[in-house]
C-alpha positions in Angstrom: 62.4 46.7 -5.4 63.6 47.7 -2.4 62.9 51.5 -2.0 65.4 54.0 -0.6 68.4 51.4 -1.8 71.3 54.1 -2.2 72.7 53.6 1.2 72.3 51.6 4.5 69.9 49.3 5.2 68.2 49.6 1.9 72.0 49.5 0.0 72.3 45.7 1.7 68.6 44.8 1.9 69.8 44.8 -2.3 72.5 43.8 -2.0 71.8 40.8 -0.2 69.2 39.5 -2.3 71.4 39.8 -5.3 74.0 37.6 -3.6 70.7 35.2 -2.9 70.1 35.5 -6.5 67.4 37.9 -7.3 67.4 40.5 -9.5 67.0 43.7 -7.9 65.4 47.4 -9.0 66.8 49.8 -6.7 65.1 53.2 -6.0 65.9 56.3 -4.3 65.9 60.0 -4.7 69.9 59.6 -4.2 72.1 58.4 -6.3 71.9 54.6 -5.9 74.9 53.6 -8.4 77.3 51.9 -6.1 74.5 49.4 -4.8 73.5 48.7 -8.4 77.6 47.9 -9.2 77.8 46.3 -5.6 73.8 43.9 -7.1 75.5 43.4 -10.7 79.1 41.7 -9.6 76.6 38.6 -8.5 75.4 38.2 -11.5 72.2 39.6 -10.9 70.4 41.8 -12.9 69.8 45.7 -11.3 67.8 48.4 -12.0 68.5 51.7 -10.1 65.7 53.9 -10.9 65.3 57.7 -9.0 61.8 58.7 -7.8 60.2 60.2 -4.8 58.0 57.8 -2.8 55.7 60.6 -1.6 55.2 61.2 -5.6 52.2 58.6 -6.8 52.7 59.3 -10.2 56.2 59.3 -9.8 55.5 55.7 -7.7 53.2 54.8 -10.8 56.2 55.8 -13.6 58.5 53.5 -11.1 56.3 50.6 -11.6 55.9 50.5 -14.9 59.1 50.3 -15.7 59.8 48.0 -13.4 57.6 45.7 -14.9 58.3 46.2 -18.5 62.6 45.3 -17.3 61.5 42.6 -15.2 57.6 41.3 -16.4 56.3 41.7 -12.6 57.1 41.7 -9.0 57.7 39.5 -6.3 59.2 41.4 -2.9 59.0 44.8 -2.0 60.3 46.5 1.0 59.8 49.5 1.9 62.8 50.9 3.3 62.4 54.8 2.2 61.7 57.4 5.2 63.4 60.3 5.9 62.8 62.3 9.6 63.1 65.5 10.5 63.2 65.9 14.3 62.6 69.2 16.5 60.1 69.6 19.4 56.3 69.9 18.5 56.3 72.9 19.7 58.5 74.1 16.8 57.6 71.8 13.8 55.8 73.4 10.5 53.4 71.5 8.9 56.1 71.0 6.1 58.5 68.8 8.4 55.2 66.8 8.6 54.7 66.3 5.6 58.0 65.9 4.5 58.7 62.9 6.7 55.3 61.5 6.1 55.1 61.5 2.4 58.3 59.8 2.1 57.3 57.8 5.9 54.1 56.7 5.6 52.6 57.5 2.2 55.0 56.8 0.3 54.8 52.9 1.8 50.9 52.6 0.9 51.6 53.9 -2.3 54.4 51.0 -3.4 52.6 48.6 -0.7 48.9 49.5 -2.9 50.5 49.3 -6.5 53.0 46.0 -5.2 49.4 44.9 -4.3 47.6 44.7 -7.6 50.8 43.6 -9.9 50.9 40.4 -7.4 47.5 39.8 -7.6 47.0 40.1 -11.4 50.1 38.1 -11.9 48.2 35.5 -10.5 50.7 34.3 -8.0 51.8 34.9 -4.3 54.0 37.9 -3.1 55.8 39.1 -0.3 55.9 42.7 0.9 58.1 43.9 3.8 58.1 47.0 6.0 61.3 48.9 7.7 60.0 50.1 10.7 61.1 51.2 13.5 61.5 50.7 17.1 60.3 54.5 17.8 56.6 53.3 16.9 56.6 52.2 20.2 59.3 53.9 22.5 57.8 58.6 22.4 61.3 59.2 21.8 61.6 62.9 21.9 61.3 65.6 19.2 60.4 62.9 16.7 56.5 63.1 17.0 55.8 62.9 13.1 58.6 60.1 12.9 57.2 58.2 15.4 54.2 58.0 14.3 54.4 57.6 10.9 56.1 54.4 11.8 53.4 52.9 14.2 50.5 54.0 11.3 53.1 52.0 9.3 53.0 48.6 12.1 49.4 48.8 12.6 48.4 49.1 8.7 50.5 46.1 7.5 48.6 44.1 10.3 45.4 45.2 7.9 47.1 44.5 4.9 48.3 41.2 5.6 44.9 40.0 6.7 43.3 41.7 3.4 46.5 40.2 0.7 46.5 36.8 2.1 43.9 35.1 0.0 45.7 36.2 -2.9 48.7 34.7 -1.4 50.7 37.7 -0.3 52.5 38.2 3.1 52.7 41.6 4.8 55.6 41.6 7.3 57.5 44.6 9.7 60.9 44.8 10.4 61.6 47.1 13.9 65.6 47.3 14.0 66.7 49.4 16.6 69.7 51.7 17.2 71.6 50.8 13.6 74.9 52.0 12.6 74.1 53.7 9.1 75.1 56.8 7.0 71.8 58.6 8.3 72.5 58.3 11.7 75.5 60.7 11.6 72.9 63.3 10.6 71.7 63.1 14.4 74.4 62.1 16.1 78.6 62.4 16.6 80.9 59.5 16.0 81.9 59.3 19.3 78.1 59.8 20.5 77.6 56.7 18.7 80.6 54.6 20.2 79.7 55.8 23.9 75.8 55.2 23.4 76.3 52.5 21.5 78.5 51.1 24.2 75.4 51.4 27.0 72.7 49.2 25.2 72.6 45.3 25.9 74.5 44.3 23.2 76.9 46.7 23.6 76.7 47.8 20.5 74.6 49.5 17.6 72.6 46.8 14.7 74.5 46.5 11.6 72.6 47.0 8.2 73.2 43.9 7.4 71.8 42.0 10.2 68.6 43.9 9.0 69.5 42.5 5.6 69.6 39.0 6.6 66.1 39.5 9.0 64.3 40.7 5.6 65.8 37.8 3.3 64.5 35.1 5.7 60.9 36.7 6.4 60.4 36.8 2.2 62.4 32.6 1.9 59.7 29.4 1.8 61.3 29.3 5.3 59.2 31.9 6.6 56.2 30.8 4.6 53.6 31.1 7.3 54.8 33.9 8.8 52.7 37.6 8.4 51.0 40.1 9.5 54.2 39.5 12.0 56.8 42.0 13.5 60.2 41.3 13.9 62.0 42.9 16.5 66.1 43.3 15.0 67.3 45.9 18.4 69.0 44.2 20.1 66.5 43.9 23.2 66.6 47.9 22.9 63.2 48.6 23.7 63.0 45.6 26.9 65.3 48.8 28.6 63.4 52.0 27.3 
C-alpha cells in the first residue's frame, strides 16, 4: 500500500514496486488513474482507492478493501502529506489541523491498522515513512509541516521497537529537496533551476531516487535494518 500515490514520490514508489513484481494498492485524495495504468503495464495487480488518510473511518474502509482484494498486506509506505506555509503569527488553527491531519495523523492511522493486519497475518512486514529533512532543518514559514515530520521520525523509532518481536520493520526515508509537481506550489521553474544548482550535487533529487531507496529498505538486503532514518538528500543537511 502506498499513500499519496497519484503523483510525485508516491507515484514513483508505486511504479517501482510494480516493476519489481508487487501488487500495489494506491491511496490518494487525487485521481491516481495514471499511476494505476503504469502499475498494470508491468503485469501487477493494482488497486486505486480514493480516500483521505486523515479520516480514521475512511482509512478503516481502505484497509478493509485492500484486505478483501489482496488477502493481506506486506508493505505500507506512508507518503501522503500536505503543507501550508505561513509565518507563525499568520497561521490559522485550520491550517495546522489540515497539515497535521495528513502528515501526522494519517501516518498514525495507516501504521496502526497496517501493524494490526500484519500481526494478525502472522508474518513479517515492512513499514516505511517518507519523512523530510525539515524534521531537523528549521525551515521558516513551515512550522506545522516541520513539526509533523519530526514527530513521525520519533514515532517510527518507537514503533520499530514495539513491532520488532513480530518481525515488522519500520524505517524512515528523509528526502531533501526533490523535483516533484508539489514543489511547483512553492517555487517557480526558474527558482527550482537556480536554487537547485546551489545544492551540493548541483541539482534536486528525483522521485525515482526516493523510490529506489524505499525498495531497498523493504528488500531482503535490508533485513537487519529497522528503526533507521535514511537521508536521501544530496547532503543538503550538511550545509544547512
